[in-house]
C-alpha positions, 0 to 999 in steps of 0.5 A: 619500571614503577612509573609504567605501573603507576601510569597503567594504574592511572589509565585503568582508573580513568578507563573504569570510573565505576570501579572507583565508586567504592571510595565514593560517598554513601548517601543512603540505602535503597530496598526494592521488592520484586512484584509477584511473577504473575503480575509482571511480564512473562519469563522466556524459556531462557530465563530472561525476564522482567519484574516490576519493583517497589522501592524505598530510598532512605537517604542519610540526609533528607526525606524518604522516597518511594520509587516504582520501576522495572528490574530486568534480569535473569530469573534462575528461580522465577517464582521466588519473591525477593527484596534487594538491598543496596548501598547507594554511593555518589561521587559528589556526596549527598543531595537534598533534591528529590528523585536522586535515584530516578535513573536507569542502572545497569551492571558494571561489566568492568568487574570480575565475573565472580564478583556481584557488580554494582549497578551504575546510573548517570552522574556516577551514582552506584548501587552496591549490593548488601546480599549475604555471602557465605563465609569463604565464598569469596576466596573459594575455587568453586563459586556457588551457583547464583540463586534468585533473580539476578538484576542486570538493569534497574529503571526507577521513577520517583513516586513520592517523598515522605517528610 
């Protein structure tokens, strides 16, 4: 019986490699500010929209980098300006090459709906949100309604590296 359970867990880990990203190497912090909503593409009546972002990546080792890009998501409060901060994790450890977060990141759909899923990019790079959660909200039966801009996809391009 235990062999079956162990085999099922091993298969689940292979099927959902992003779920194992919590054990990867923390390579830095990415912070992105949303542009003013009037400067970006319009938001539809359904709340889907895009916003331009300006991001700073501060690696644990190496030079600070600036990125520009686009955030795609659901804007529950479309006129809010916000800054998002993520821990950047890599399965292979830090890299000293510039542009390591120049990628397209998308929501990890293997996470439970009530959890804030990481954004997953190529090469196993993952962005884990540092957003605040109120005390007891994780175990609460009633989940609070999300506020702000919920990012479903993030596309980043390197703008500059600072020594």
